[in-house]
C-alpha positions as CSV (number, residue, x, y, z in Angstrom):
1,X,16.5,13.5,-10.4
2,X,15.9,13.5,-6.7
3,X,19.2,15.3,-6.2
4,X,18.2,18.2,-8.5
5,X,19.1,21.7,-7.4
6,X,15.6,23.0,-8.5
7,X,11.9,21.9,-8.0
8,X,11.0,18.7,-10.2
9,X,7.9,16.8,-10.8
10,X,7.8,13.1,-10.2
11,X,5.1,11.3,-12.0
12,X,4.1,7.9,-10.6
13,X,1.4,5.4,-11.4
14,X,-0.3,3.9,-8.3
15,X,-3.1,1.5,-7.7
16,X,-5.9,3.2,-6.0
17,X,-6.7,0.0,-4.1
18,X,-3.3,0.0,-2.4
19,X,-3.5,2.2,0.7
20,X,-0.3,3.9,1.8
21,X,1.4,2.2,4.7
22,X,4.5,2.9,6.6
23,X,7.3,0.1,5.9
24,X,6.9,-1.3,9.4
25,X,3.2,-1.0,10.3
26,X,2.2,-1.8,13.8
27,X,-0.7,-3.9,14.9
28,X,-2.4,-0.8,16.3
29,X,-2.0,0.9,12.9
30,X,-3.2,-2.0,10.9
31,X,-6.4,-2.4,13.0
32,X,-7.0,1.4,12.7
33,X,-6.6,1.1,8.8
34,X,-8.8,-1.9,8.6
35,X,-11.5,-0.2,10.7
36,X,-11.4,3.0,8.7
37,X,-11.5,1.1,5.3
38,X,-14.3,-1.2,6.3
39,X,-16.6,1.8,7.4
40,X,-15.8,4.4,4.7
41,X,-14.4,2.9,1.5
42,X,-16.7,1.6,-1.3
43,X,-14.1,-0.5,-2.7
44,X,-13.1,-2.3,0.4
45,X,-12.7,-5.7,-1.4
46,X,-10.1,-4.4,-3.7
47,X,-8.2,-2.9,-1.0
48,X,-8.2,-5.9,1.2
49,X,-7.2,-8.1,-1.8
50,X,-4.2,-5.9,-2.8
51,X,-3.1,-5.6,0.9
52,X,-3.1,-9.3,1.4
53,X,-1.2,-9.8,-2.0
54,X,1.4,-7.3,-0.7
55,X,1.9,-9.0,2.6
56,X,2.0,-12.4,0.9
57,X,4.7,-11.1,-1.6
58,X,6.8,-9.9,1.3
59,X,6.6,-13.2,3.3
60,X,7.0,-15.8,0.6
61,X,10.1,-16.2,-1.6
62,X,9.5,-15.0,-5.2
63,X,9.5,-17.6,-7.9
64,X,10.9,-16.9,-11.4
65,X,8.1,-16.8,-14.1
């Protein structure tokens, strides 16, 4: 589909508590994101929980369930 020769619609389901991040976030970017979330977002707790889960999933080996 991404190689189509005409416009296409790509529908995805996302979690509103997961902020978009570049694949290799710098410390400066992380600090700015945390500062912005803490000051302006009413669901800061959900965002922080999902961000920690994402980092943990990347760092720890996955276990089969």
